[in-house]
C-alpha positions in Angstrom: 61.7 -130.6 -12.3 59.4 -132.8 -14.4 57.4 -131.0 -17.2 53.9 -132.1 -17.9 52.4 -130.4 -21.0 48.6 -130.3 -20.6 45.7 -131.1 -22.9 42.2 -130.4 -21.8 39.5 -132.4 -23.7 36.0 -131.1 -24.5 33.9 -132.8 -27.2 37.0 -134.7 -28.4 38.9 -131.5 -29.0 41.9 -129.9 -27.3 40.7 -126.8 -25.5 41.7 -124.4 -22.8 39.3 -122.8 -20.3 39.8 -119.5 -18.5 39.6 -120.2 -14.7 37.7 -123.4 -15.3 34.7 -121.7 -17.1 33.4 -123.9 -19.8 31.8 -120.9 -21.5 35.2 -119.3 -21.9 36.9 -122.0 -24.0 39.6 -121.6 -26.7 39.6 -124.6 -29.1 43.0 -125.9 -30.4 41.8 -128.8 -32.5 43.0 -132.4 -32.7 44.5 -133.5 -29.4 46.5 -136.2 -31.0 48.3 -133.6 -33.2 48.9 -131.5 -30.1 50.3 -134.4 -28.1 52.6 -135.5 -31.0 54.1 -132.0 -31.0 55.1 -132.5 -27.4 56.4 -136.0 -27.8 59.9 -135.2 -29.1 60.6 -133.3 -25.8 58.9 -135.3 -23.1 57.2 -138.6 -22.5 54.8 -137.2 -19.9 51.4 -135.7 -20.6 48.7 -134.3 -18.4 45.1 -134.7 -19.7 41.9 -133.4 -18.2 38.5 -134.8 -19.5 36.6 -131.5 -19.0 33.3 -133.1 -20.1 33.9 -135.7 -17.4 34.7 -133.1 -14.8 31.4 -131.3 -15.3 29.2 -134.4 -15.6 30.9 -136.6 -13.1 31.8 -139.5 -15.4 34.7 -139.8 -17.9 33.5 -139.0 -21.5 36.7 -138.9 -23.6 38.5 -142.2 -22.7 38.5 -143.3 -26.3 40.3 -140.1 -27.2 42.7 -140.6 -24.3 43.5 -144.2 -25.5 44.1 -142.9 -29.0 46.6 -140.3 -27.7 48.4 -143.0 -25.7 48.4 -145.4 -28.7 49.7 -142.8 -31.2 52.4 -141.2 -28.9 53.4 -143.8 -26.4 53.4 -141.1 -23.7 52.8 -141.7 -20.0 49.5 -139.9 -19.3 48.1 -138.7 -16.0 44.3 -138.2 -16.4 41.8 -136.3 -14.4 38.1 -135.4 -14.9 35.0 -137.3 -13.6 36.9 -140.2 -12.1 34.6 -140.5 -9.1 33.8 -144.3 -9.0 35.7 -147.5 -9.1 34.6 -148.5 -12.6 35.7 -145.2 -14.0 39.1 -145.5 -12.4 39.4 -149.1 -13.7 38.4 -148.0 -17.2 41.0 -145.2 -17.2 43.8 -147.7 -16.3 42.5 -150.1 -18.9 42.8 -147.3 -21.5 46.5 -147.2 -20.8 46.7 -144.3 -18.3 49.7 -144.3 -16.0 48.2 -142.1 -13.2 44.6 -141.5 -12.4 43.9 -138.1 -10.8 41.1 -138.0 -8.3 39.6 -134.7 -7.0 36.3 -134.6 -5.3 36.1 -138.3 -4.4 39.5 -138.3 -2.9 37.9 -137.0 0.3 35.8 -140.1 0.5 38.5 -142.0 2.3 36.8 -145.4 2.0 36.8 -144.9 -1.8 40.4 -143.6 -1.8 41.6 -146.7 0.2 39.9 -149.1 -2.3 41.5 -147.6 -5.4 44.9 -147.0 -3.8 44.9 -150.7 -2.6 44.2 -151.9 -6.1 45.9 -149.4 -8.4 49.3 -147.8 -8.5 49.9 -144.1 -9.3 46.7 -142.6 -7.9 47.2 -138.9 -7.7 45.0 -136.5 -5.6 44.2 -133.1 -7.0 44.3 -130.3 -4.4 42.4 -127.4 -6.1 42.5 -124.1 -4.2 40.9 -120.7 -4.4 42.1 -118.0 -2.1 43.7 -120.8 0.0 40.4 -122.8 0.3 39.9 -126.2 -1.1 37.4 -126.4 -4.0 35.5 -129.6 -5.1 32.8 -130.7 -7.5 34.4 -129.2 -10.7 35.7 -126.2 -8.7 32.1 -125.3 -7.8 32.0 -126.0 -4.0 34.3 -124.7 -1.3 35.5 -126.9 1.6 37.3 -125.4 4.5 40.4 -127.4 5.5 43.8 -127.2 7.0 46.2 -128.2 4.2 48.9 -129.7 6.5 46.3 -131.8 8.3 44.8 -132.8 5.0 48.1 -134.0 3.6 48.8 -135.9 6.9 45.6 -137.9 6.3 46.1 -138.3 2.5 49.6 -139.8 3.0 48.0 -142.9 4.4 46.8 -143.6 0.9 49.1 -141.9 -1.6 52.1 -139.7 -1.9 51.4 -138.0 -5.2 49.5 -134.7 -5.6 48.7 -131.9 -7.9 48.4 -128.4 -6.5 46.2 -125.9 -8.6 45.5 -122.3 -7.9 42.3 -122.2 -9.9 42.2 -118.4 -10.0 45.4 -118.6 -12.1 44.2 -121.4 -14.4 44.4 -120.5 -18.0 45.4 -116.9 -17.3 49.2 -116.7 -17.9 49.4 -114.5 -14.7 52.3 -116.3 -13.2 52.6 -118.8 -10.4 51.4 -118.4 -6.8 53.9 -118.3 -3.9 53.1 -120.9 -1.4 54.6 -122.3 1.8 55.8 -125.9 1.4 53.2 -127.9 3.3 53.8 -131.2 1.6 57.1 -132.3 3.1 58.8 -134.9 0.9 55.6 -135.9 -1.0 55.5 -135.6 -4.8 53.7 -132.3 -5.5 53.1 -131.1 -9.0 52.1 -127.5 -9.6 49.5 -126.3 -12.2 48.1 -122.9 -13.3 49.5 -119.6 -14.5 52.9 -120.8 -15.7 54.3 -118.5 -18.4 58.0 -119.1 -18.8 61.2 -120.6 -17.5 61.5 -118.2 -14.6 58.2 -119.4 -13.2 59.5 -123.0 -13.3 62.7 -122.0 -11.5 60.6 -120.3 -8.9 58.4 -123.4 -8.4 61.6 -125.5 -8.1 62.8 -123.2 -5.3 59.5 -123.7 -3.5 60.0 -127.4 -3.6 57.6 -128.6 -6.3 58.7 -131.8 -8.1 56.8 -131.1 -11.3 54.9 -128.5 -13.3 51.9 -128.7 -15.6 52.0 -126.2 -18.5 49.0 -125.6 -20.6 48.0 -122.3 -22.2 51.6 -121.0 -22.5 52.5 -123.9 -24.8 49.2 -123.8 -26.8 49.5 -120.1 -27.4 53.2 -120.3 -28.2 54.3 -118.1 -25.4 56.9 -120.7 -24.6 58.0 -124.0 -26.1 59.2 -127.2 -24.6 62.4 -126.7 -26.4 62.9 -123.5 -24.5 62.4 -125.3 -21.2 64.8 -128.1 -21.7 67.2 -128.2 -18.8 65.3 -125.7 -16.7 
């Protein structure tokens, strides 16, 4: 199980939202400091540009580039990456994986970026089993197995988020494995090592941990070897 500590960026600061609500943010300060605290345990980092997610264009790429420069970590980045130039700029900033949400369902766009860039990751954000888009504001009815069947033509790397668990520390969601042998990374609600073991049993290949680390409920040292 690959661990991805998470940093959400808003106004250049590390923050954490409750269920994606920008009006319910907890500020944790300098994101470089936070990233450096994780570096001794992992070389992976998950970053979301929250300003970008809400406005539709990346806003914090300079901060992302600084984090990468100072830590040398392999970063997967999401938030507002909805056009070719934004994706290109993210890779130029040193990002290892660009995460695409809403625009992933524009298959002409998805083909263009997956043809040109490696590591494109599709974010599958769910609420009560339904796909959510546009910064988690719009619901899109879909069959997940059918969706994955289509998406596999372009990429084999995904992030699964139960947005009702995001930032809540309420534990992970039980889900039937619909992704076959694709790389599927889980996010939202993770509290401790038992949650990670449960995700491994479900077949997830990685897990994103945000609030639990920031609040000190668990540390990456605690999770080594889980």
